[in-house]
Every structure is written in C-alpha cells, then in structure tokens.
C-alpha positions as CSV (number, residue, x, y, z in Angstrom):
1,X,-58.6,-16.3,-1.8
2,X,-56.6,-17.4,1.2
3,X,-54.8,-20.0,-1.0
4,X,-53.8,-17.2,-3.5
5,X,-52.4,-15.0,-0.6
6,X,-50.5,-18.0,0.8
7,X,-49.0,-18.8,-2.6
8,X,-48.0,-15.1,-3.1
9,X,-46.4,-15.0,0.3
10,X,-44.5,-18.2,-0.4
11,X,-43.3,-16.8,-3.7
12,X,-42.1,-13.6,-2.1
13,X,-40.2,-15.5,0.7
14,X,-38.6,-17.8,-1.8
15,X,-37.6,-14.9,-4.1
16,X,-36.0,-13.0,-1.2
17,X,-34.2,-16.2,0.0
18,X,-32.9,-16.9,-3.5
19,X,-31.8,-13.4,-4.0
20,X,-29.7,-13.3,-0.9
21,X,-28.4,-16.9,-1.5
22,X,-27.2,-15.7,-4.9
23,X,-24.7,-13.3,-3.2
24,X,-23.6,-15.8,-0.6
25,X,-20.7,-14.3,1.3
26,X,-21.6,-10.8,0.3
27,X,-24.6,-10.8,2.6
28,X,-22.7,-11.4,5.8
29,X,-21.4,-8.9,8.4
30,X,-17.7,-8.5,8.1
31,X,-14.9,-6.6,9.8
32,X,-12.0,-4.7,8.2
33,X,-8.7,-3.2,9.2
34,X,-6.8,-0.7,7.0
35,X,-3.9,1.7,6.8
36,X,-2.7,4.1,4.2
37,X,-1.0,7.3,3.1
38,X,-2.0,10.4,1.3
39,X,-1.8,14.2,0.9
40,X,-3.7,16.7,3.0
41,X,-4.2,20.5,2.8
42,X,-5.8,23.4,4.7
43,X,-7.9,25.3,2.2
44,X,-10.0,28.4,2.8
45,X,-9.4,32.2,3.0
46,X,-7.1,34.4,5.1
47,X,-8.1,37.3,7.4
48,X,-8.4,39.6,4.3
49,X,-10.8,37.3,2.6
50,X,-8.2,36.1,0.0
51,X,-7.9,32.5,-1.0
52,X,-5.3,30.6,1.0
53,X,-2.3,29.5,-1.0
54,X,-1.2,26.5,1.1
55,X,0.6,23.4,0.0
56,X,-0.1,19.8,0.7
57,X,1.6,17.7,3.4
58,X,2.2,14.0,3.7
59,X,-0.4,12.2,5.8
60,X,-1.1,8.7,7.1
61,X,-4.1,6.9,8.6
62,X,-5.0,3.6,10.3
63,X,-8.4,2.3,11.2
64,X,-11.1,-0.4,11.4
65,X,-14.7,-0.7,10.2
66,X,-17.7,-3.0,10.1
67,X,-19.8,-3.8,7.1
68,X,-23.5,-4.5,7.8
69,X,-25.6,-5.8,4.8
70,X,-28.7,-3.7,4.3
71,X,-29.8,-5.0,0.9
72,X,-28.2,-7.2,-1.8
73,X,-24.9,-5.4,-2.8
74,X,-25.4,-2.5,-0.3
75,X,-23.9,-2.1,3.1
76,X,-23.7,0.4,6.0
77,X,-20.0,0.8,7.0
78,X,-19.2,2.7,10.2
79,X,-15.6,2.8,11.4
80,X,-13.0,4.4,13.6
81,X,-9.9,6.0,12.1
82,X,-6.8,7.7,13.5
83,X,-5.1,10.0,10.9
84,X,-3.1,13.1,10.3
85,X,-4.1,16.2,8.4
86,X,-2.6,19.6,7.9
87,X,-1.0,21.9,5.4
88,X,2.1,24.1,4.7
89,X,2.3,27.8,4.1
90,X,5.2,29.7,2.6
91,X,5.3,33.5,3.0
92,X,8.6,35.1,2.1
93,X,11.4,33.2,3.9
94,X,9.0,31.8,6.5
95,X,7.6,28.3,6.1
96,X,4.8,27.2,8.5
97,X,3.9,23.5,8.6
98,X,0.9,22.0,10.5
99,X,0.3,18.3,11.2
100,X,-2.9,17.7,13.1
101,X,-4.0,14.4,14.6
102,X,-7.6,13.4,14.4
103,X,-9.9,10.5,15.6
104,X,-12.6,10.1,13.0
105,X,-15.9,8.3,12.8
106,X,-16.8,7.6,9.1
107,X,-20.5,6.6,8.4
108,X,-20.5,5.3,4.9
109,X,-22.9,3.7,2.5
110,X,-21.2,1.0,0.4
111,X,-22.0,-0.5,-2.9
112,X,-20.2,-3.8,-3.6
113,X,-20.5,-5.9,-6.8
114,X,-18.7,-9.0,-8.0
115,X,-16.0,-8.5,-10.6
116,X,-13.8,-11.5,-11.6
117,X,-12.9,-13.5,-8.4
118,X,-13.4,-10.4,-6.2
119,X,-15.5,-7.3,-5.7
120,X,-15.4,-3.7,-6.8
121,X,-16.8,-1.3,-4.2
122,X,-17.8,2.3,-4.1
123,X,-18.5,4.1,-0.8
124,X,-19.6,7.6,0.3
125,X,-20.9,9.3,3.4
126,X,-20.2,11.7,6.2
127,X,-17.4,11.7,8.8
128,X,-17.1,13.2,12.2
129,X,-13.7,14.1,13.5
130,X,-12.1,15.3,16.8
131,X,-8.6,16.8,17.1
132,X,-6.4,15.1,19.7
133,X,-3.0,16.7,19.1
134,X,-0.6,17.9,16.6
135,X,2.6,19.8,15.8
136,X,3.3,23.2,14.3
137,X,6.7,24.0,12.8
138,X,7.8,27.5,11.8
139,X,11.1,27.8,9.8
140,X,12.8,31.1,9.2
141,X,16.1,30.7,7.3
142,X,18.1,28.1,9.3
143,X,16.0,28.6,12.5
144,X,13.1,26.2,13.2
145,X,10.7,26.5,16.1
146,X,8.4,23.6,16.9
147,X,5.3,23.8,19.1
148,X,2.2,21.8,20.1
149,X,-1.1,22.6,18.4
150,X,-3.8,23.5,20.9
151,X,-7.6,23.1,20.3
152,X,-10.0,25.9,21.3
153,X,-13.4,27.1,19.9
154,X,-12.6,30.8,20.7
155,X,-9.5,32.8,21.3
156,X,-9.2,35.6,23.9
157,X,-6.9,38.6,24.2
158,X,-4.5,36.8,26.5
159,X,-3.9,33.8,24.3
160,X,-0.3,33.8,22.8
161,X,0.1,34.8,19.2
162,X,2.9,32.2,18.8
163,X,0.6,29.2,19.4
164,X,-1.2,27.4,16.6
165,X,-4.9,27.0,17.4
166,X,-7.6,24.9,15.7
167,X,-11.2,24.0,16.6
168,X,-11.3,20.4,17.9
169,X,-14.4,19.3,15.9
170,X,-14.4,18.6,12.2
171,X,-16.9,17.1,9.8
172,X,-17.2,16.5,6.1
173,X,-17.7,13.9,3.4
174,X,-15.9,10.8,2.3
175,X,-15.8,9.1,-1.0
176,X,-13.8,6.0,-2.0
177,X,-13.4,3.4,-4.7
178,X,-11.6,0.1,-4.7
179,X,-11.3,-3.6,-5.2
180,X,-11.5,-6.4,-2.8
181,X,-10.0,-9.9,-3.5
182,X,-11.8,-13.1,-2.6
183,X,-9.2,-13.7,0.1
184,X,-10.2,-10.5,1.9
185,X,-7.3,-8.2,0.8
186,X,-8.5,-4.8,-0.6
187,X,-7.1,-1.5,-1.9
188,X,-9.0,1.7,-2.4
189,X,-8.6,5.3,-3.3
190,X,-10.0,7.8,-0.8
191,X,-10.9,11.5,-0.9
192,X,-12.3,13.8,1.9
193,X,-13.8,17.2,1.8
194,X,-14.1,19.1,5.1
195,X,-17.3,21.1,5.6
196,X,-16.6,22.8,8.9
197,X,-14.3,25.8,9.6
198,X,-11.6,24.5,11.9
199,X,-10.2,28.0,12.6
200,X,-11.3,29.4,16.0
201,X,-13.1,32.7,16.5
202,X,-10.3,35.1,17.3
203,X,-11.2,38.0,19.6
204,X,-7.6,39.3,19.4
205,X,-8.2,40.6,15.9
206,X,-10.7,43.4,15.0
207,X,-11.6,41.8,11.7
208,X,-11.1,38.0,11.1
209,X,-12.6,36.3,8.1
210,X,-10.1,33.5,8.4
211,X,-11.7,30.2,7.4
212,X,-9.9,26.9,7.2
213,X,-11.2,23.5,6.0
214,X,-9.5,20.1,5.7
215,X,-9.2,18.4,2.3
216,X,-7.2,15.5,1.1
217,X,-6.9,12.2,-0.7
218,X,-5.0,9.0,-0.4
219,X,-4.6,5.3,-0.8
220,X,-5.6,2.6,1.7
221,X,-4.7,-1.1,1.9
222,X,-6.6,-3.5,4.2
223,X,-7.9,-6.9,5.0
224,X,-11.6,-7.9,5.5
225,X,-12.5,-11.0,7.6
C-alpha cells in the first residue's frame, strides 16, 4: 500500500514538473512597461435624468506591471498606471472640455498562450483609480476660460459654480487583448468601464440626479522583461 502511494505521489510530482517545464519561460515572473493612447468619455445622466450626450476626448497613459504565474498559461497581473480621462460637452455655442489625471491600480487575471513564435494574451479584472489633477476648458465663441479641476465628495452652498468638481475615487473593470513577441515587445487593445459615479453630491441644487462614469478604449505598446 505504501509503495502504491509513493508511486502515485512520484507520478503527480513528475506530471506537474513536466507540465511547467513544457511552458518554459511562460512560468516565470516578469515585469512590463507600457504606454499608449485612446479615447475617453464621461457617460451618465444629467440633473434632469436624461442621458448625457458627451463626446470623446483624446487620452494617453503610461504604466508598469508585474506578471505572477498562478497556473500554466494563467497569471495575476497587478500594475500602476498614470492616465488621462474626460469628455467634451457641446451645448449651444458653449463647449466644455474636461481632462482628468488619474493614478490607477489594475488587478488583472491574464490568460497567455503560445501562437507562432510569440504569445496571444487576454486579460480582465478590476481597477481602482484616484484623481490627482486635471484641467477644465469652457469655450464660448472666441473666448476660452481654463481652470483646474478640484476633487471633492460633496459640494456645499459656498463652493463656486464656475469650478469643475469630481469625486477623487474611481473604480471599474478592464479588459484587454494582445500579442507578445518572443523578444518581449507587445501590443494590446484595451477597454475600461467605470462603475462608480464620479460626480460629487451637490447640496447647491435642490434636485441632482447627475451621474457620471468614466469609459474608454485605447491601444498600448510595451516591453516585457
């Protein structure tokens, strides 16, 4: 009986070893740096409950991440990213543009499989974001007024109506798909869907159903080592 158990244990150990050996470099922890561009928008509803009709704005991001193997072809990929988000609203002859700067912590699960000399990968997971700055621009005819974006959870009666406010915290979901070459270069398509309302509670208004969420997509290019 002991001999059978020993043989079974040996078979399991050898099977596991051979499985991981089959994937070679795929099972090591690696680091990545990336940068990219995309389009972002502020979706939601206005104070009357009607759907916002905002337009997308150009955005960019830079970041780094770590890939930890958790099973053959599967990885946990946390990272840190700096990026811009925002949107544009056109009402009559007034155009308001918002560019918001975020630090984000993506926590993704990654599937990675060999294709040709490289690897295809598919990732998804949540992200946590924190607003660290931004610019608001309001253009009326030939006159443009620029101001800094401020972050507050709740607005009081004395807060200026001319300032653009957003909640500092954001959270949502990531999904991305791409290809990594054997030399470490990779490219991927990204999409994000914000889950939290980033519009502050506004005590200056009797009724405020305003809800804003970040959404966007883009392209990233990076290097893994």
